[in-house]
N, C-alpha and C positions, 0 to 999 in steps of 0.2 A: 163778137169779139170787140173788146174795148179799144183796141188799137185802129183807128181810122187813117186810111191812106188818101190824101188829098192831092196825090200827084197829077190827076186830071185838072184840078183846079189851077195848079201852078202853071201847068202847059198851057191852059187857055189864057191865063193871064200873060204869059210871055209869048203867045201866038206861035207855039212849036208843036209841030206834029210828032206822033209817035216815031215815026220814021227818022225824023231829023234828030230827036233826043237819042235814039237807038245808035245812030252814027256818032254823035258827039260823046256819048258814054261809052261806047264799044261794048255794048250788051245787046244780046239777041232780041228781036221783036218779041218773040214769045215769052221770054224772061221778063222783059219790060212790061208787057201786057199782064202778066199774072201779078206783078207788083201793083200796077196802075189799078187793077179790080179789086185788089185788097185779098187775093187769094194766097200771096205769099206766106210762108210760115217763118221766114227770117230774111233778113237783108244785111249784106256785109257792110261794114263801115266805108270800105273803099268804094263800093257802088254808091252808097249814099252821098259820100263826099263828091264823086263824079256828078251826081245828077244836080246836086246843089251848085256846084261850079257851073254846070251847063245852064241852069235856069236862074242862076244869081240870086240864090234863096237860102234860107237856114233850114236844117233839119225839122224844125217845129213847123215850118210852113208846108211841110209833106206829111209829117207824121202828127197825129193827134190822139190824145188818150181821153176817152169818154168812160166815166164811172157808171156802171150798169147795177142795178138792184136786183 
């Protein structure tokens, strides 16, 4: 998949655990884990906004596009 989720990288940079981010964003651990591992098929803008607010980052810090041949 050409969309890469770098949520784990941003969480490490901010020294934030999955549990802590889950509480701040008000999203279940399982749903956050699915997003973190790149298995999510979609993400709501409101969820992305809440994650960016909690991690003090931009959407591009979390989502990356890689062209595949």
